[in-house]
Wavefront OBJ file of the C-alpha trace (Angstrom):
o trace
v 99.828 180.569 163.232
v 97.651 180.960 160.120
v 95.409 178.042 159.214
v 93.008 177.756 156.409
v 89.365 177.570 157.288
v 87.874 174.076 157.074
v 85.715 173.112 154.070
v 82.310 171.854 155.216
v 81.514 169.142 152.601
v 77.784 168.573 151.823
v 76.385 165.277 153.212
v 75.010 163.782 150.015
v 73.271 161.026 152.116
v 70.694 163.488 153.244
v 67.257 162.849 151.957
v 67.148 166.046 149.788
v 70.298 165.013 147.924
v 69.137 161.376 147.615
v 65.814 162.470 146.162
v 67.149 165.006 143.695
v 67.097 164.034 140.109
v 70.187 163.819 137.819
v 70.867 166.854 135.806
v 69.162 167.484 132.430
v 71.247 168.307 129.409
v 70.541 169.597 125.999
v 72.790 169.482 122.937
v 74.520 172.690 121.985
v 72.814 173.841 118.765
v 76.060 175.057 117.178
v 79.684 175.961 117.880
v 79.642 178.831 120.474
v 75.910 178.478 120.996
v 73.987 177.380 124.036
v 70.611 175.719 124.233
v 67.656 177.497 125.774
v 67.491 177.460 129.584
v 71.115 176.820 129.940
v 72.691 176.746 133.434
v 75.414 179.400 134.281
v 78.091 178.873 136.928
v 78.763 180.916 139.954
v 81.954 181.551 141.970
v 81.050 178.934 144.585
v 81.710 175.137 144.723
v 78.917 173.655 142.585
v 77.944 169.909 142.469
v 76.028 168.139 139.611
v 74.205 164.940 140.026
v 75.249 162.723 137.087
v 74.037 159.145 136.910
v 72.979 159.419 140.587
v 76.393 160.564 141.772
v 77.123 164.103 142.855
v 80.282 165.504 141.060
v 82.171 168.655 141.841
v 82.605 170.949 138.744
v 85.887 171.022 137.061
v 87.821 174.099 135.781
v 85.518 176.468 137.818
v 84.693 179.925 136.607
v 81.772 182.315 136.893
v 79.389 182.781 133.981
v 80.232 179.654 132.142
v 78.044 176.906 130.717
v 78.431 173.363 132.225
v 79.224 170.724 129.702
v 79.322 167.038 130.574
v 82.292 165.292 129.280
v 83.025 161.595 130.105
v 80.521 161.755 132.820
v 82.099 164.843 134.609
v 80.897 168.400 134.670
v 83.183 171.143 133.276
v 82.748 174.992 133.323
v 83.257 175.954 129.728
v 83.134 179.454 128.266
v 80.336 179.726 125.693
v 82.784 180.479 122.877
v 84.425 177.088 123.569
v 81.289 174.956 123.530
v 81.087 172.772 120.437
v 77.974 171.705 118.441
v 76.273 168.722 120.019
v 77.982 168.820 123.377
v 75.832 167.984 126.359
v 75.094 171.274 128.091
v 73.417 171.355 131.592
v 70.012 173.069 131.583
v 67.691 174.357 134.360
v 68.036 177.410 136.600
v 66.472 176.453 139.877
v 68.632 176.387 143.018
v 66.603 174.026 145.111
v 68.048 170.702 144.023
v 65.235 170.123 141.642
v 67.516 170.312 138.618
v 70.229 168.194 140.035
v 72.444 171.101 140.927
v 73.770 172.085 144.350
v 75.585 175.450 144.941
v 77.525 175.446 148.212
v 77.311 178.988 149.326
v 78.479 178.457 152.896
v 81.419 176.136 152.183
v 83.933 178.093 154.284
v 81.576 179.908 156.507
v 83.159 180.694 159.871
v 81.089 181.231 163.076
v 80.864 184.809 164.112
v 81.273 185.882 167.672
v 78.362 187.661 169.430
v 74.755 188.163 168.283
v 73.918 189.179 164.821
v 72.493 192.684 164.727
v 70.554 193.634 161.635
v 70.844 197.399 162.072
v 74.429 198.593 162.563
v 76.816 201.314 161.424
v 80.010 200.995 159.424
v 79.206 197.671 157.728
v 80.672 198.734 154.324
v 84.184 199.546 153.267
v 85.211 203.163 152.599
v 88.188 205.511 153.194
v 87.039 205.678 156.739
v 87.221 202.005 157.415
v 89.757 200.431 159.724
v 92.019 197.973 157.718
v 94.564 197.037 160.387
v 93.036 193.495 160.785
v 92.686 193.155 156.938
v 96.395 193.949 156.556
v 97.430 191.396 159.251
v 95.245 188.727 157.736
v 96.711 189.402 154.262
v 100.138 189.077 155.427
v 99.416 185.809 157.185
v 97.910 184.501 153.946
v 100.804 185.607 151.805
v 103.306 183.861 154.205
v 101.189 180.689 154.069
v 100.644 180.744 150.303
v 104.223 181.478 149.429
v 104.892 177.925 150.598
v 101.500 176.228 150.005
v 99.718 178.134 147.168
v 99.897 180.360 144.189
v 99.793 184.101 144.407
v 98.738 186.241 141.473
v 99.205 190.048 141.354
v 97.172 192.353 139.022
v 99.056 195.657 138.669
v 98.131 199.108 137.257
v 100.911 201.485 136.186
v 100.691 203.585 139.411
v 102.806 200.932 140.960
v 105.756 201.922 138.839
v 105.349 205.568 139.206
v 106.840 205.725 142.841
v 110.478 204.784 143.666
v 109.630 202.957 146.903
v 106.513 201.272 145.579
v 108.493 199.931 142.494
v 111.218 198.725 144.899
v 108.630 197.077 147.194
v 106.922 195.226 144.367
v 110.359 194.068 143.071
v 111.252 192.813 146.630
v 108.010 190.791 146.862
v 108.943 189.151 143.611
v 112.417 188.420 144.587
v 111.242 186.904 147.950
v 108.771 184.458 146.384
v 105.455 186.255 147.067
v 104.548 186.501 143.409
v 103.769 183.367 141.242
v 102.310 185.257 138.282
v 101.755 188.968 137.399
v 98.995 190.404 135.153
v 99.168 193.879 133.798
v 98.869 195.938 130.560
v 101.410 197.548 128.346
v 101.577 200.572 130.520
v 102.839 198.996 133.704
v 105.677 197.159 131.843
v 106.582 200.145 129.857
v 106.794 202.596 132.747
v 108.624 200.141 134.905
v 111.265 199.589 132.197
v 111.197 203.414 131.722
v 112.021 203.862 135.382
v 114.928 201.381 134.932
v 116.361 203.416 131.977
v 115.587 207.013 133.005
v 114.319 206.801 136.557
v 111.079 208.476 135.367
v 107.452 207.614 134.857
v 105.933 209.365 131.919
v 108.837 211.754 132.113
v 108.528 212.562 135.889
v 111.239 211.532 138.281
v 109.842 208.589 140.343
v 111.499 209.880 143.500
v 111.774 213.648 143.390
v 108.820 214.236 140.948
v 110.866 216.544 138.877
v 109.626 216.879 135.285
v 112.406 216.080 132.804
v 112.925 218.193 129.609
v 111.529 216.072 126.707
v 110.563 213.507 129.372
v 107.337 212.761 127.460
v 109.718 210.946 124.984
v 110.947 208.549 127.681
v 108.255 205.900 127.449
v 108.250 205.878 123.645
v 112.054 205.717 123.652
v 111.748 202.676 126.078
v 109.210 200.906 123.825
v 111.395 201.533 120.812
v 114.494 200.060 122.456
v 112.684 197.042 123.798
v 111.202 196.418 120.328
v 114.839 196.730 118.876
v 115.892 194.048 121.323
v 113.219 191.707 120.139
v 111.670 190.852 123.491
v 111.352 192.132 127.003
v 113.439 189.253 128.368
v 116.286 190.000 125.927
v 116.170 193.756 126.652
v 116.530 193.169 130.326
v 119.545 190.920 129.801
v 121.202 193.172 127.210
v 120.817 196.230 129.384
v 121.807 194.502 132.560
v 118.730 195.853 134.282
v 119.129 194.899 137.953
v 116.142 196.578 139.480
v 112.398 196.833 138.798
v 109.236 194.761 138.622
v 109.648 193.290 135.125
v 113.357 192.594 135.453
v 112.659 190.847 138.820
v 110.051 188.680 137.045
v 112.604 187.811 134.285
v 115.323 187.135 136.890
v 112.990 184.830 139.060
v 111.250 183.319 136.078
v 107.987 184.531 137.343
v 105.545 184.570 134.400
v 103.694 187.775 133.437
v 100.701 188.285 131.190
v 100.552 191.729 129.464
v 97.003 192.196 128.101
v 96.846 195.038 125.427
v 94.256 197.717 125.009
v 93.144 199.999 122.385
v 95.033 202.918 123.901
v 98.457 201.283 123.913
v 101.594 203.030 122.536
v 103.823 200.582 120.759
v 103.137 198.172 122.300
v 105.980 196.337 123.862
v 106.836 192.907 122.301
v 104.944 190.237 124.249
v 101.825 192.296 124.865
v 98.897 190.194 123.816
v 96.739 192.266 121.365
v 93.877 189.742 121.132
v 91.682 190.008 124.160
v 90.561 186.387 123.965
v 94.209 185.143 123.742
v 95.024 187.319 126.762
v 92.008 185.918 128.585
v 93.298 182.393 127.877
v 96.758 183.233 129.077
v 95.447 184.773 132.347
v 93.112 181.775 132.874
v 95.988 179.366 132.967
v 97.405 181.106 136.012
v 93.974 181.899 137.640
v 93.123 178.170 137.546
v 95.937 177.629 140.075
v 95.658 180.771 142.109
v 94.961 180.668 145.797
v 95.369 184.451 146.353
v 94.868 187.284 144.052
v 95.823 190.871 144.750
v 94.721 193.651 142.319
v 96.126 197.171 142.582
v 94.763 200.290 141.001
v 93.625 198.880 137.663
v 89.807 198.697 137.408
v 89.487 196.836 134.080
v 92.235 194.325 134.684
v 90.803 193.749 138.128
v 87.358 193.051 136.807
v 88.813 190.818 134.079
v 90.748 188.738 136.733
v 87.764 188.683 139.076
v 85.293 187.416 136.467
v 87.473 184.249 136.029
v 88.321 183.704 139.698
v 86.247 181.231 141.670
v 85.930 181.526 145.480
v 87.614 178.193 145.971
v 90.395 175.950 144.846
v 91.204 172.258 145.078
v 94.460 171.384 146.911
v 96.849 168.665 145.710
v 95.397 166.350 148.343
v 91.919 166.881 147.072
v 90.774 169.192 149.824
v 88.887 172.436 149.037
v 90.184 175.690 150.169
v 89.112 179.346 149.711
v 90.745 181.562 147.154
v 91.491 184.999 148.676
v 90.884 188.007 146.433
v 91.897 191.534 147.434
v 91.380 194.631 145.470
v 93.122 197.857 146.534
v 92.398 201.297 145.187
v 92.224 204.951 146.402
v 88.738 205.034 144.703
v 85.789 203.684 146.624
v 84.013 203.325 143.293
v 86.802 201.167 141.832
v 87.004 198.707 144.748
v 83.183 198.482 144.799
v 82.863 197.775 141.134
v 84.218 194.177 141.321
v 81.810 193.216 144.040
v 78.949 194.627 141.759
v 80.112 192.412 138.915
v 79.732 189.141 140.867
v 83.028 188.636 142.660
v 81.194 188.569 145.989
v 84.168 187.131 147.975
v 86.372 190.074 147.276
v 88.010 191.850 150.133
v 88.327 195.575 149.271
v 90.860 198.060 150.821
v 90.582 201.752 150.025
v 94.039 203.303 150.130
v 96.838 204.532 147.954
v 98.443 201.452 146.371
v 101.936 202.905 146.620
v 101.605 203.223 150.438
v 99.929 199.789 150.519
v 102.871 198.190 148.834
v 105.478 199.750 150.908
v 103.749 198.721 154.127
v 103.260 195.205 152.773
v 106.997 194.951 151.784
v 108.055 196.205 155.147
v 105.810 193.968 157.121
v 106.921 190.925 155.079
v 110.573 191.877 155.483
v 111.431 192.139 151.807
v 112.835 195.693 151.947
l 1 2 3 4 5 6 7 8 9 10 11 12 13 14 15 16 17 18 19 20 21 22 23 24 25 26 27 28 29 30 31 32 33 34 35 36 37 38 39 40 41 42 43 44 45 46 47 48 49 50 51 52 53 54 55 56 57 58 59 60 61 62 63 64 65 66 67 68 69 70 71 72 73 74 75 76 77 78 79 80 81 82 83 84 85 86 87 88 89 90 91 92 93 94 95 96 97 98 99 100 101 102 103 104 105 106 107 108 109 110 111 112 113 114 115 116 117 118 119 120 121 122 123 124 125 126 127 128 129 130 131 132 133 134 135 136 137 138 139 140 141 142 143 144 145 146 147 148 149 150 151 152 153 154 155 156 157 158 159 160 161 162 163 164 165 166 167 168 169 170 171 172 173 174 175 176 177 178 179 180 181 182 183 184 185 186 187 188 189 190 191 192 193 194 195 196 197 198 199 200 201 202 203 204 205 206 207 208 209 210 211 212 213 214 215 216 217 218 219 220 221 222 223 224 225 226 227 228 229 230 231 232 233 234 235 236 237 238 239 240 241 242 243 244 245 246 247 248 249 250 251 252 253 254 255 256 257 258 259 260 261 262 263 264 265 266 267 268 269 270 271 272 273 274 275 276 277 278 279 280 281 282 283 284 285 286 287 288 289 290 291 292 293 294 295 296 297 298 299 300 301 302 303 304 305 306 307 308 309 310 311 312 313 314 315 316 317 318 319 320 321 322 323 324 325 326 327 328 329 330 331 332 333 334 335 336 337 338 339 340 341 342 343 344 345 346 347 348 349 350 351 352 353 354 355 356 357 358 359 360 361 362 363
């Protein structure tokens, strides 16, 4: 039976916490501007001493300023800070600036002695992932009932018949609470529904269709003619596929545009900051995030995902973040960008999805 690791709350009665000063703030010099020596947030639980009381940060996110509003600390993107707001300053991590970063909030004891020199401590195509898979399936079963699961998908997911069917099955069986992708994933998934192709190649036999390079453009044009993705799915009676399953199950999807997009489909968000805001609404509730074969969207989601989440009963729990890609470079990139709690799996994402769907009994 899967159980969440216990959160070890800090004891603020200890002398170090008692002796620490309250945070210092400085007014923002202008809209979207931060004062000198501003404090920037991390992915970990962070506490700020305000009027001699330690307060947990609200709306956590990495690389944000901390603004004190009504006596409470909030993580605020620099672009959202307004002139005159009280911004926390000071960059020390020894309590001397009234800030405590709880790095070991969910640390579990390890078995055996720690050995500083050892082989196979990283993640590569040679790593064993059996335990990672089993843990992930346990987490998904738990969070289907007690959390919020966000998937971040690249178009490769729609280029294979069984992978597409597997992702659809996960949506249909409640393992997806929100989906992030770009114009390409939605386009090629809908293309597969119309023509059984991805960029003109049969998603099962890999046969190349004559004039198949028109299929995605034809798909975009038809969806634009329908007025919206939702109306297109209904009008065409599309019974299978990732996007149609989202529409059927009322699972929200955020499609963030890029400079290379064809079309794009209606509903694709062209302004990157509007797309960021739309993604953030779901990430603020996420307890598990799984990113498949999309480096830029993965980093975008990772940069706004904290390592923890507050439950309805006020307890803190970890946020599980998985990134899956056949490229070792791609899965390592997120860790390098500050998402230190990410769990990376190096494998073909299509095989990963099929195994996950079978293990969870959705296909």
